[in-house]
C-alpha positions in Angstrom: 32.9 109.2 24.2 33.2 107.7 27.7 36.3 106.4 29.2 35.7 103.1 29.6 34.7 103.1 26.1 37.6 104.0 25.0 39.6 101.6 26.5 37.4 98.6 25.4 37.2 100.1 21.7 41.3 100.4 21.5 42.0 96.7 22.7 39.0 95.7 20.1 40.4 97.4 17.5 43.6 94.8 17.2 41.6 92.0 18.4 44.6 89.3 17.5 47.3 91.2 19.4 44.9 91.4 22.3 44.3 88.1 22.4 47.8 87.1 21.9 48.8 89.3 25.0 45.6 88.0 27.0 47.0 84.2 26.7 50.8 85.2 27.3 49.9 86.7 30.0 47.6 84.1 31.4 50.5 81.3 30.5 53.1 83.5 32.8 50.3 83.6 36.0 49.4 79.8 35.4 53.3 78.7 35.3 53.8 81.0 38.6 50.6 79.2 40.1 52.0 75.9 39.3 55.7 76.2 40.3 54.7 78.0 43.6 51.9 75.6 43.9 54.2 72.8 44.0 56.4 73.8 46.8 53.2 75.2 48.8 51.8 71.7 48.6 54.7 70.0 50.0 55.4 72.5 52.9 51.7 72.3 53.9 51.5 68.5 53.7 54.8 67.9 55.8 53.9 70.5 58.4 50.5 69.7 58.9 51.3 66.0 59.2 53.8 66.7 61.8 51.4 69.0 63.9 48.5 66.5 63.4 50.3 63.4 64.6 51.5 65.1 67.9 55.3 65.8 67.0 56.8 68.8 68.6 60.2 68.5 67.2 61.6 66.8 64.4 65.0 65.4 64.7 67.4 64.3 61.7 71.2 64.2 60.6 72.5 67.4 60.3 73.9 68.5 57.2 72.2 66.5 54.7 70.3 68.3 51.7 67.9 65.5 51.1 66.1 64.3 54.9 65.4 60.8 53.3 69.4 60.2 52.6 70.4 61.0 56.4 70.2 58.1 58.7 70.3 58.0 62.4 71.6 55.0 64.8 68.5 54.1 66.7 70.2 53.5 69.9 70.3 57.3 70.3 66.8 57.3 70.7 67.4 55.9 74.1 69.5 58.9 75.1 67.0 61.5 73.9 64.3 60.0 75.7 66.2 60.6 79.1 66.3 64.5 78.3 64.3 66.9 80.7 61.1 67.9 79.0 60.8 64.9 76.5 58.1 62.7 76.8 58.3 60.0 74.3 60.4 59.7 71.0 59.1 57.7 68.0 61.1 56.3 65.4 60.6 56.5 61.8 62.2 55.4 58.5 61.2 56.9 55.2 62.2 56.6 51.5 60.4 57.0 48.0 60.2 54.3 46.1 58.7 53.2 42.8 56.5 50.6 42.5 56.2 47.8 39.3 53.0 50.1 38.3 55.3 53.2 37.4 53.8 54.9 40.7 56.2 57.0 43.1 55.1 56.5 47.0 56.3 57.4 49.9 57.2 54.2 52.5 57.4 54.8 55.9 58.7 52.6 58.8 57.3 52.6 62.1 58.4 50.8 65.3 55.6 48.6 67.2 55.8 51.1 70.3 55.2 54.0 68.1 52.4 56.3 69.1 52.3 57.1 65.4 50.0 53.9 64.8 47.4 55.4 67.1 47.1 58.6 64.9 45.9 56.3 61.7 42.2 56.4 61.1 41.8 52.9 59.9 38.9 52.3 57.6 39.1 49.0 56.8 40.8 45.7 57.6 43.5 45.8 60.1 46.9 47.1 61.4 50.0 44.8 60.5 50.5 42.2 63.2 53.2 43.3 65.3 56.8 42.7 63.8 55.3 41.5 60.5 57.5 41.7 57.8 54.7 40.5 55.3 51.8 42.7 55.7 51.5 46.9 55.4 49.3 49.6 55.7 48.2 51.9 52.7 46.6 55.1 52.8 43.2 55.5 50.9 44.6 57.7 48.3 47.0 54.8 47.3 44.4 52.0 47.7 42.3 54.4 45.3 45.0 55.1 42.6 46.3 51.4 42.5 42.5 50.0 43.2 43.8 48.1 46.3 41.7 46.6 49.2 42.5 44.2 52.4 44.1 41.2 51.2 45.3 42.3 47.9 49.1 42.1 47.1 51.6 44.9 46.6 55.2 44.6 45.3 57.6 47.2 46.9 61.3 46.3 46.3 60.1 43.3 44.4 58.6 41.5 47.3 55.0 40.5 47.6 53.3 41.7 50.3 49.6 41.7 51.6 47.5 45.0 52.4 46.4 44.5 56.0 44.5 47.7 56.0 43.7 50.6 54.2 43.8 54.0 56.6 42.8 57.8 56.2 45.7 59.8 56.8 45.7 63.4 57.9 46.9 64.8 54.5 47.3 64.0 50.9 50.8 63.3 51.1 50.2 60.3 53.9 47.2 59.5 52.1 49.2 58.3 49.4 52.0 56.5 51.4 52.9 52.7 52.3 53.1 52.1 56.1 54.8 49.0 57.5 57.1 47.9 60.5 60.2 49.8 60.9 62.6 46.1 61.2 60.9 44.9 58.0 61.7 48.3 56.1 65.2 48.5 57.5 65.5 44.8 56.4 64.5 45.7 52.7 66.3 48.9 52.6 69.4 47.2 54.2 69.4 49.7 57.0 69.5 47.6 59.9 69.4 49.6 63.3 69.3 52.9 61.0 66.4 55.6 60.9 65.4 58.7 59.0 64.2 60.9 61.5 62.5 60.8 65.1 59.3 62.5 66.1 59.9 64.0 70.0 57.0 65.1 72.1 57.5 67.5 74.9 55.8 67.7 78.2 55.0 71.3 77.7 54.3 71.2 74.3 51.6 73.8 74.2 54.2 76.4 75.6 56.4 77.8 72.8 59.0 79.1 75.1 59.5 75.7 77.1 59.3 73.8 74.1 62.1 76.2 72.2 64.4 75.5 75.3 64.0 71.9 75.1 65.0 72.2 71.4 67.7 74.2 72.3 69.1 71.7 75.0 68.9 69.0 72.9 70.7 70.4 70.0 73.6 71.2 72.5 73.6 67.6 73.8 73.7 66.3 69.9 75.2 68.2 67.9 75.2 65.9 65.2 71.4 66.3 65.2 69.1 69.3 63.6 66.1 69.7 65.7 63.2 71.8 64.2 59.9 72.9 65.4 57.2 70.7 63.7 55.3 73.9 62.5 58.3 74.8 60.7 60.0 71.8 59.9 59.3 72.1 55.8 60.7 75.7 55.8 63.9 75.1 57.9 64.6 71.9 55.3 67.8 72.7 53.2 66.1 70.6 50.1 62.9 72.5 50.4 64.5 75.8 50.5 66.4 74.6 47.3 63.5 73.8 45.6 61.5 76.7 46.6 64.4 78.9 45.4 64.3 76.9 42.3 60.5 77.3 41.5 60.8 80.9 42.1 63.6 81.7 39.9 61.6 79.8 36.9 58.8 81.3 37.8 60.2 84.9 37.8 61.6 84.0 34.0 58.2 83.7 32.7 57.0 86.5 34.9 59.7 88.7 32.8 58.6 87.4 29.5 54.8 88.1 30.2 56.1 91.6 31.3 58.1 92.2 28.2 55.0 91.0 26.0 52.8 93.5 27.7 55.2 96.4 27.4 55.7 95.5 23.5 51.6 95.5 23.1 51.4 98.7 24.7 54.2 100.4 23.2 52.8 99.5 20.0 49.4 100.5 20.9 50.8 104.0 22.0 52.9 104.5 18.7 49.9 103.8 16.6 47.8 106.2 18.3 49.9 109.0 18.5 47.6 111.4 16.7 44.7 110.3 18.9 46.8 111.1 22.0 47.7 114.7 20.5 44.0 115.6 19.9 43.1 114.1 23.6 45.9 116.5 24.9 44.8 119.3 22.4 41.1 119.0 23.8 42.5 119.4 27.5 43.2 116.0 28.4 45.6 116.3 31.7 48.8 114.6 31.7 47.4 112.2 34.8 44.3 111.3 32.6 46.3 110.1 29.6 48.7 108.3 32.0 45.2 106.3 33.2 44.1 105.9 30.1 47.0 103.7 28.8 47.6 102.1 32.5 44.1 101.2 32.3 44.1 99.4 29.1 47.8 97.6 30.4 45.8 96.8 33.5 43.0 95.2 31.6 45.0 92.9 29.7 46.7 91.9 32.5 43.6 91.3 34.1 41.7 89.1 31.8 45.1 87.1 31.3 45.2 86.7 35.0 41.9 85.3 35.7 42.7 82.7 32.9 46.1 82.3 34.3 44.4 81.0 37.8 42.4 78.8 36.0 45.0 77.2 33.6 47.2 77.3 36.9 44.5 75.1 38.7 43.7 72.6 36.0 48.0 72.5 35.4 48.2 71.2 39.1 45.3 68.9 38.5 47.1 67.4 35.5 50.0 67.0 37.5 48.4 65.4 40.8 47.1 63.0 38.0 50.5 61.6 36.8 51.8 58.1 38.9 54.9 59.5 39.5 53.6 62.5 41.4 50.5 61.1 43.2 50.9 62.5 46.4 53.2 64.9 46.0 50.9 67.6 44.4 48.4 69.4 46.5 45.5 70.7 44.2 43.7 73.2 46.7 43.9 76.6 45.9 44.0 79.0 48.9 43.3 82.6 49.1 46.7 83.5 49.8 47.8 81.9 46.5 45.3 83.5 44.4 46.2 87.1 46.3 49.6 86.5 45.1 48.7 85.4 41.5 46.4 88.6 41.4 49.3 90.8 42.5 51.5 89.3 40.1 49.1 89.9 37.3 48.5 93.4 38.4 52.5 94.0 38.5 52.4 92.6 34.8 50.0 95.7 34.0 51.7 98.4 35.8 55.0 97.2 34.6 54.0 96.6 31.1 52.2 99.9 30.8 54.2 102.3 32.4 56.7 103.4 29.9 54.6 103.4 27.3 52.2 106.3 29.4 54.9 108.1 30.1 56.3 108.3 26.4 52.1 109.1 25.7 52.4 112.0 28.2 55.5 113.3 26.9 54.3 113.6 23.2 54.0 117.1 21.8 50.3 118.2 21.1 51.2 119.8 17.8 53.9 117.2 16.4 51.3 114.5 17.2 48.4 115.8 15.5 51.0 116.0 12.4 51.3 112.2 12.7 49.2 110.5 9.8 
């Protein structure tokens, strides 16, 4: 009998157990894909957004876990603009709000002179009038989700505002945001004279050494603020690090459960086939070949479960992205790195779950094994 045939036959002998094991592995890998995918989506969206907007250094209040809760006196902007190497500073106030429809959206306030307005790709309508408190710009994704067009009304904070235009933003997070004048948002949030972050452009922004030198210089002058490079802003944020740690911890619990299920399946399979393994050993099968047999069965189970888990994780993210309170915060775009991670996890489940049962199989005494009924 061919080696591969033995593996397939052994798994088909107990179809229900095989299917249950595959389903459990799929759930473990799918849960891992969803939890890590949520963190990856926010990270990629934030970093790429900053870079595409031309931000070299992002500044925000030091010591805050949630970036949105920290505020800065906007008068500090004038001092930072005078710093050596700084070419421009754009102010921004941000918050997450819930509309009357129940959708959670990112609302952003930009000052009239901000270069951020220039980075928007206007699709229809026009930009809000300078200093206007009654008109807003919305992203294409938000416009589609709420079925809005220029001239329609939207009600953030219970106030009636008109949609001046619809813009195509650089990533899914900004594409589901609402943008208005800084002064108007400050009044609505009761944060007059306060901003959340500063987008700093540096003269030698493409030179990493000079860019980091400016960042360190600003950190020394303004110790109450945190200055981070735009390319790594998400990774250095305390809230993101906390979220990523919680996501990985929850994913790890699921993976441990999957590992135990594979281990249990393979251990029972070895115990049920004690006599068969004894016959193979008596026929001259080497220890390494018997180990390969058991591990191959385990890897086949985890591979099938892993493929199902990758598909399950993708559609899990799709369903989360459809939830109104998560619109704009979930990235449904599988990357090669994420797929490699999920394949690696499935392989670990197969090897880890099958190693001890395989070790037990090769340590059976052939004579005693042949006596088993």
